[in-house]
C-alpha positions, 0 to 999 in steps of 0.5 A, spaced: 047 422 542 052 418 546 054 414 540 055 420 536 060 423 541 064 416 541 064 416 534 067 424 534 072 421 539 074 415 535 075 420 529 079 425 533 084 419 536 085 416 529 087 423 526 091 424 532 095 418 531 096 419 523 099 426 525 103 424 530 106 418 525 107 423 520 111 428 524 115 422 527 117 419 520 120 426 518 124 425 524 127 419 522 135 419 522 139 419 516 140 413 512 147 410 513 153 412 509 154 408 502 158 401 504 164 398 500 163 391 500 169 386 500 171 384 493 172 376 492 178 375 488 175 374 481 171 381 482 171 386 476 171 392 480 168 395 487 161 394 489 158 400 493 151 399 496 147 405 497 141 405 502 138 411 498 138 407 492 135 401 495 130 405 499 128 410 494 123 405 490 119 404 497 114 408 499 115 407 506 122 404 507 122 398 512 129 396 514 126 389 517 126 387 509 133 386 509 136 386 516 138 382 520 136 376 515 139 378 509 144 383 511 146 383 519 147 389 522 154 389 526 159 394 528 165 392 525 171 391 530 178 393 528 181 388 523 175 384 522 173 382 515 166 381 512 165 375 508 166 377 500 160 376 496 160 371 490 155 370 484 155 363 486 152 365 493 147 370 490 145 365 485 143 361 491 138 367 493 143 369 498 145 377 500 143 381 494 141 375 490 134 375 495 132 380 491 136 381 485 133 375 481 130 378 475 123 378 478 123 382 484 129 386 481 134 386 476 138 380 475 146 380 474 146 381 466 150 387 466 156 387 471 157 395 470 150 396 474 154 394 480 161 393 479 165 400 478 172 400 476 
């Protein structure tokens, strides 16, 4: 009888944790706004990064996939400039190129995919 009670308590605990997790996920803060990336001198147009576009493909978004290794989270100080991304850096697997390599995500075949006039 004791083992049955322990089993029921364990199931109740698991259900409680799952319900709390779902409720907590619904209270996540809004995603950051789109980010206009700095342009290099040979850029054919502006590139705007959208968290919504990138997280929409994930069933359970995990910010640690990109932050802080691929994309450091820093508060911009007035007058500070971010380093411009170049195709050379991305082809080395840095920044966007870590995923946009033609295997994990689309490659850089069509400029208009990222660059907007």
